[in-house]
N, C-alpha and C positions, 0 to 999 in steps of 0.2 A: 401552509405546509410547503415543503420543497422536495422535489424528486430529481434524481440525476441518473442518467444512463451511462454505464461505463463497461469496458472490456478489460479483464486481466487474464493473461495467458489463454486467450481464445475463449474465455467464459464470460457470457453476457450477464451483467448484474444491474440492479436498480437499487440505489440507496435513497431511502425516504427519511426525511428529518423534520423536526419541528412539529411532530404530531403530539397529541395528548399522551402522556405516559400510560403504557399498558393498554392502549386502545386498539381497536380493530382497523386494519388497513386492507383495502381491496384494490386490485389492479384490473382494469377493464381493457378489452381488446381494441375498441375503436373510440374516436373522439365523441361519437354520439351515444356511447354506452356499450353496445355489443354484449359480450359475455365476460364473466369474471374469470380471468386466466390465472390469477394467483391471489393468495390470501396470507396475511401475516398479522402478528400482534406486536405492537411497538414495545420496546424495552423501557426501562425506568427513565431513560433520557429522551424518550419519544422518537426513537430511531428504529429502523429495520432495514435489512438487506435481503433482497429477493433475487434469486438466480433463475433464469429461464433460457430455454433453447433459443438460438438466434432466429429461428423461423417463426417464433411466436410474436404476433403483432400486439403492441401495447399503445393504447391511446391516452389514458390518463390514470392517475392514482387518486383514490378517495380515502380520506381519514374519516371512517364511518361514525355517524353521530349516535348510533344505537348503544345501549348499555350492554356490555358483554359479561361473561362469567366472572371476570375479575372486578366487576363493579365500576369499570371505566368506560366513559363515552368519549368519542373523538370530537374533532372540531367541525366535522361536516364539511370540510373543505376539499376542493378538487385541484389537482395540479396537472396540467396538460403536458404530455411528452411528445406530441406530434412535432416533427421537424427539429427537435432539440439535438445539438451536437453530441458526439460520443467520444469520451476519453478512452484511448486504447493504450494501455501501459503493461509492460512485461515485468515479471518479478526479476530481481537482480541476479546476475551471474557473478560469482565470487571467485577470486584467485588470491591465495596467500603466498607470501614469499618468505625466504629465510631471514629477511631484514626486519621481520616483525610487523609487516603492514599487509593490508588487504585491499585489493582493487575491486571496486564495485561498479559493474557495468549494467545499464538497462536501456531499453528503448521506449519511446512514447511519442504520440502526436501531441500537439501543444495548443491548437486553436488560436494561433496568432499571439502567443505569449500570455494567455490568461491563467497560466498555472506556474506555481513554484514547486520544486521538489525538495524534500528533506530526506536524507539518508539517516536511518535510525539504527542503533546498535544495542544489543542486550547480551548479558553474560549468562542469562538463564532462559531466554526465549519468552519471557513474560513481561518484564519491565524494560522499556526501551527509552533511550535518550538520543537526541539528535546530535550527530557528529559532523554533519555537513549540510549545506543548503546550496541550491543552484536554481537560477531562473531558467524557465523554458525558453527555447528558441522561438523567434517570432515567425512561426511557420505552422501550417496545419498538417504537413507531412511528418512521417515518422523520423525521429532523430535519435542518435546514439548519445548517451550521457555516461560520464565516467568520473569517479573520484577515488582518491586513495585515503585509507583510514588506518590509524594505528591499531594493531591487534591488542585487545586488553588481556591482562593476566587473569586466567580462570583456572579452577581446579581441574577441569577436564581438557583444557587447551582448545575448547570450542567456543566460538562467538556466533551470534545470530544477527542477521541484518534484514531490513525491509526498507522499501521506498514508500514515502507518503507523498501523494500529489495533493496540493492545496490550491483550491480555486481562489484567485485573488479578488474576484467579484462577490462571491457568495460565502467564502470561508469553508465550503464543504471539503472534507478530507477523504481521500481514497487510499486505502492501504493495500499494498501488494502482499503476496504470500511471503512468509518468513523463510529465509534460507540460512543454512549454517555452514561454517567453514572451520577447519582445524589447521592450526599453524603447522607447517612441516617440521619434522624432527630436526633439530640442529645437528650439524656434523660434529664429530668428536672434537676437532679443532680446526682452526683456520690460521694461516700464516700470511702476514702482510709485510712487504718490504717497504719501509718508510725511512728515507734519509740514511740509507746504508745500515739500518737496524731492522731486525726481524722481530715483529710482534706476533706472538703465538697466543690465540684465544681458545681456551678450553670451555666446553659446554657442561662439564661435570667434574667431579672430584678425580684427581689424577694420582695414582700411586706410583 
């Protein structure tokens, strides 16, 4: 199994992957065992995300080998979290402009460039596609990242964005929270002077 500790928007999380589907997962407080500080059941892909207060100590994660109520047993494997680095990434800040584009800004630390970031967009907040990719800076300090994306046409005028951090060594993906943005209402018309000619652009039907 594999477990990863990360922070999004000041919330501490643990993503556990490669467990037996629907099996039990336990999080222990110290490397020698201690107490169980969290419990979860893996989903159909063998993954789970557990959120804990920062003051809670975590030593290792166990994919328990016992048979549970769903008839699933885990791999009986342990993954130590002592001394593991922490990804700290913020959800994106969005700013739309009248030109039909959206600026996506976010901050993250990068562990010496072990991460790539993908900006994903959705028109319904459910189905996302990648619209931009960027490699992390070769630094463990927090860095600012920014990309510009075209605003898609939607019935509501609202688009949804999130940032996905992808670990280049393990393939683990960390998703930020989803943020939405609405394109500002276009002005009634704009006039542009080009080569001694005035071009007037109307945003709607003119009578």
